N, C-alpha and C positions, 0 to 999 in steps of 0.2 A: 504493500500500500504506500501511496505517496502522502506523507503527513507533514503539515506545517505547524510549528509551535511558535506562537507569538508571545514573547515574555520569557525571560530566563531567570526568574526567581527560583525559590526552592521547589515549588510545584513544577515549573517548567523544566528544571534540570532533572527532576525525578522522572518525568514523562520521557524526556529525551533519552535518558539512560536506558529505561526499560524498552522503549520502542525501537531504539537502535539495536539493542541486544537481540530483539526478536526478528531482526532482519528487514525492518521497514525502511523505506527511503525517506529520511527525515531532513527537513530544512528548518532552521531556526531564524527568527527575525527579532532583533532587539536593538535599541539605541545604544546599549553599553557594549562598545567594541571589545573591551577586555574580556568580558564574560563570553561573548560570542566566539572569540578566538580560542579561549580555554576549552569550550565545549567541542569546537572543531578538532582541536588537538587531542582531546580525550576520547572522542567517539567517532564513529564513521558517519558523520553528518555534514551537511552543507550549511552555510550561514550567510546572513546578510545583515549589515548594520543599517538601522533606520527605524522610522516610525511604522509600526506594524499596521496602523489604521490608514496609512497613506495609500491612495489608489496607485500612484506611480511606483511606490516600493513593492506593493503586492504584484503589480503587473511584471515588474522587472524580475521578481523572484519566481514567477511562473505559477502563481497560486491558482490561476484559472484551471489548471490541470489537477488540482488537489483532490484526493479522495476524502481527506479530513483536515480541517483547520481547527486548532485548539488555541484559544486566546486566553492567556492566564497572566496578564500584566497586573500590576497593583491597582489599576484603575478600572472600575466596572464600566465606565463610559467608553473607555478605549477598547475594552474587550467586546462590548456590544457593537461598536462601530466597526471594529476589525472584522467581526463575523458578518455584519451586514454587507460590507464592501466585498468580502470574499464570496459571499452568496451571489451577489450581483455579477461577479466576474465568472461564476460558473463552478465554484467548488461544490463537491457533492454534499458533504456534511460539515457542520460547524458546531463547536462546543465553546461556551464562554463561561469564565469564572465571574460570578455575580455575588457580592458579599453583603451589599446594603439591604437591611431588612425592609426598607421602603419599596424596594424593587420587586419583592417576592410576588406580590399579587399582580403586578403589572406584567410580569414576564409571560404568563399564560396568555394574556390578552395580546401581547406584542410578538409572541414567539414565531408565528408564521410569517409575519411581515419582515422580521429580522432575519429569517432564514435559519433560525436556531434548531439544531437537532437535539441539543441537550444543554442545560445550564447546570453549573456546579457551584456549591457554596461550602467551602471547607469548614467554616466555623459552625454552620448549622449541622453538617454531618457529624462533626466532632461532638457537638452537644447531644445529638441523638445517641452517639456511641457511649457517652457518659451516662445518660439516662438508662440505657440498657444494662450497663455495667453495675449500676447501683441496684437494679432490680434483682441481681444475683450476686449478693455480697461476697460469696465465697470464691467467685471467679476472678481471675486476673484480667481477662478480656473476654468479650462476647461478640461474635459475628453472627449475622442473620442471613437466612436464605428464604426464598419463596415468600417475600413480604412478611417475614417474621414467623412463618409456620414452623421453621426449623432453625435451631441455633447451634453454633459451634463454640464451646467455651474452653478457655485455657486456665489451668490451675496447677499449682505446685503442691506436691505431696510433702507435708510436714512430718517431722519425727513424731512417732507415736500415733500417727493417723491410722484409721482403720483401712486406708487404702494401701498402706505399706506392707510389703512382704506377702502379697496375695496375687494369685494368677488372675487373668482376666475372666477365665471360666468361673473361678471361685467368686470373683466380684459380682458377676451377673447373678449367680445363685444367691448371694448375700443380700444385694440391694433390691432385686426383683423389680427393676425398672427398665423400660425399653430405651436402651441407649447403646452407643458404640464408642469404645476408646479407639480412636483411629490414628493417633500418632503419639509417640513418646520421645521426649528429648532427655537424654542422660549424658551429662557432660557435653562433649562435642559431637556425640552420636545422635542421629535421628533415626527412629525405628518406626516402620509401619507394622504393628504387632499382630501376632496370632493369638489364639485363645490360651496357649500355654505360657505366654509371656508373663513374667512376674514383675510387678511394680515394686519400686523401692523409694524410700524417703529421699527427697531431693529431686526426684523426677518431675519434669514438667509434662503434663498430659493434656491432650485435646479430646474432648468428648462431644459427640453429636447426638442430639435428641430434640424433642419438642420443648418449648419453654416450660410447660407444665411439668413434664417429666424431669427436667433439669432442676426445677424448683424443689421438687420432692427429693431428688438426689442430694441436693445441698442441705436440705433439712436433716438428712440421715448422716452426712459425713462432715458437715462443717459446724463449728461452734459459733459462727457469726450469726446473730439474729437479724431480723429486719431492721434496716437503718431508718433513723428518724431525724437526727440532728446533723447538719452539714455546715462546715466552715469552708468558705471559698476565699482564695486570694487572687485578685485580678478581676477587673470589671469590664473586660473587653467584649467583643462580639460573641465569643463562645459562652461567656457567663450570661449575656443577654438572652441568647437563644435557649440556653439550659433553663433559666428561670421561666421563660415563656412555655417551654415544653412541660414543666412540672408544676405549673400554676395551680392546678386542681388536686395536687397530691397532698400528702400529710407531712411532707418534710418541713422541718424548722430550719430555715436557712439564714446564715449570717454571711455577709460579703464584705471583704476588706479591699478598698481601692484608694489609691493616693490622689487621684485627680478629682478636684472639687466638682467640676461640671459633670463628669461622668457619674459621680455619686448622686448628684442632684437628679440627673435624668433617670437613673435606675430606681431611686427612691420614689420618684413620681410615677414611674411605670409599674413597679411591683410593690404594692402596698404591704404584702405579706413577707417581704424580704427585709431583714434588718441590715441596712447599709452603713458601714463604718468607714469614715474617711481617715486614712492612715497608711503607714508603711507596713505591708504584710510580711516583710522580711525582718521586722523588729520583734525580737523574742518577747519583750514586755507586752506588746500589743497582742500577740498571739495568746499569751498566757492570760491576759486580762479578758480576752474574749472566750476563754474556756476551752482551749485546745485539748486539755487533758480529759475533758468529758464529752467530746463530740464523737459521733459515730463515723463520719466520713470527712476526709480532708481533700480538697481539690486545689491543686496548684496550677493556676491558669494565667500567670503573668506572661508578658511577651519575651521574657529572658529565660532561656533554658536553664542556665546555671542557678538562677534564683529559684526556679521551680524545684530543682534537684535538692538544693540546700534546705529549703523550707519543708520539703517532703521528708528528708532525713530527720529534721527536728520533730515533725509530726509522728514519725515512727518511734522516736525516743519517748514521746508522750503517749504512746500506746493507742493511737488512732486505729479503729477497727478496719478502716478501709481508706486507702490512699490512692488518688488518681492524679497523675502527673503529665503535663503537656511537655513534650520534648520534640523539637523539630530536627535537631542535628542528629543524623543517623549514627555518628560516632559516639555521641553521648548516650544515645538510645541503647547501643550495645553495652556501654558501661553500666547502665541501669539494669540490664538483663542479668549481669553478673552479680549485682547487689541483690536482685530479686525481692525488692522491698515494696514495690508498688505496681499498680496498673498503669502502664505507660502507653501514651497514644500520640500520634502525629497527624494533624489535620492534612498535611501534605501527602502523607502515605495513604490516608483514607481516600482522598480524591484521586491520587495516582492509580490506585486499584480500580476505582470506578471507571476511569478513562481507559485503562488497559483492558478491562473486560469488554468495554464498548468496541475497542479496536479489534479484539479477537473475534467478537461476534460479527463485525462487519467484514473481516477478512475471510471468514469461513462461509462457504456456500454449500456445505454438505448437509448431513442429516440432522445435526444438532448444533445449537449455538451456545456460546458462553453468555450466561445472563449475569452472573456474579463471580467475582474473583477476589480472593484475599491472599496476600503473600505473608507467610508466617516464618518464624524462626530465622529472622534476618534474611528473608527471601530464599531460604533453602527448601521450603515446603509451600505448595499451593493448594488452596481449597477452592474448588470451582463448582459452580452450579450450571448444568447443561439443560437446555430445553430440547426434548426429543421431538422433532418435527416430521421425520420421515422414517419409514420402515427400513431397517438395515440388519446387519449380521448380529447385532446385539438385542434386537427387539423380539420379545416373545420367547426368549431362550432362558431357561432356569440358570441362575448365576453359577450354580455348581458345574454347569456344562460350558461355561465361558472360561477360557484360560487368560486370566489377567496378567499383564506384565508385572514384573517385580516392582515393589514399592508403590503400588497403586491399590486403593481400596474404595469400594462404593460405600459411603458412610450413611446414605439415606436416600429415600425416594419420596417425593411429594406427589400424590395423585389426588387432584382436587383439593379437598380440605384434610385429607388423610396423610399423616406422617408415618412412613414405613421404615423401620430399621430392618434391613434385608437379611435373609438367611439364604441358604443354598437353593431353596425351592422358589424364591422370589424371582420374578421376571420383569423386565422393563417393558413398558407399553408406550405407544405414541401419546404425546402430550404430557408425559411425566416430566417432572423436574428431578434431575439426578445429581446428587452431591458426591464429588470425587475428591479424595485427599491423595496427593501424589508428591513425590520428590523429583519427578520429571519436570521439565520446563517446557513452556510454549505450547501446551495442549490447546488445540482449537476445536476438536471434535471428540465426542464421547467414544467413538469407535477406536480412537488411537490408544486406549488403555488395554485393548485386547491384542494378545500376541498372535 
């Protein structure tokens, strides 16, 4: 595919890295010559220095032949204008990053005229991820498939946990819940486990099931009760969207923000949120606002290092749940080794959404990628395929399909039914099929069969 990326911030760089790795013809456009040249040197991509919304620049870059244009500059208006111009020039599909809450309702009204195939909002998607995470307190991270019908959760097995020193067959017999442990990370090793695999303390495991079954599972294995009190540091867009999403919940929320105007705006918009003007990295303020007694701590400032430091402080004060925003992938890896918090990156969330769109558009065969998540520092992929045509995997019991090594079918969604498959289960047309794999670049479900 011929892909143009307008904007070379963190999201743009992540998209360029992944799309070029997957063999697409990528061209970048940005006014920052230094970053454009760095990306050209680092990846097999073309680049042009200039204003991505300019008609002349887009013509010179050849955007009229684009299969997909992705505009992810820091300006919503530039992104929308870039997509509009590209659409008028003949680009097949366009995606724009739009972050302003005031534009959300207008986008549906204007989408067709602007030629938008998709709009993305990193902060809104991050807020949804936080809300999902808080709903399952025992999980480190929660990913969803089929519009929330099925979830994939990540958790770490603690010492003395009932999950430690037990085989997966024994676990299924013990908890009696429809679920599947579909990946295990032990040290530097990633395993797609069989039923005889024995779990150990320190393992990080990924479990697929419906939300209801996962909630029941955590009730049996986790000591963390339902969360009520939340202390947030950082009053940016993620905090705004999160407060909006949980307005009708029973959370008791305190929010610390240093900017006076932001505090005033948040206090006026969310009457049930206690907004405190102050420095959220100040130990005295955190203690005065009761950090020792809160259930969940959210570090949402714009500085990764600040988020990590205050999360470490919250851990020392025994916060039951810690959620930390970290955009720098190198710092993210460091947080993985500490294992102290649920770590998320808005950039990675959006990059996964765009990459799944790219794979679906690139594939013209029997099943399309609807959802994609990169896990374990991009060493594992969780994909949702929509089966559209009859092929060699449709209607055949799974026990008769020879799956390639390190691939597992974690779940099947058929209508409103969530199926944890066994050997007698077969895939049908219109199913959504969840696959966990250590292979890369899967575009079609049939690729998992040898």
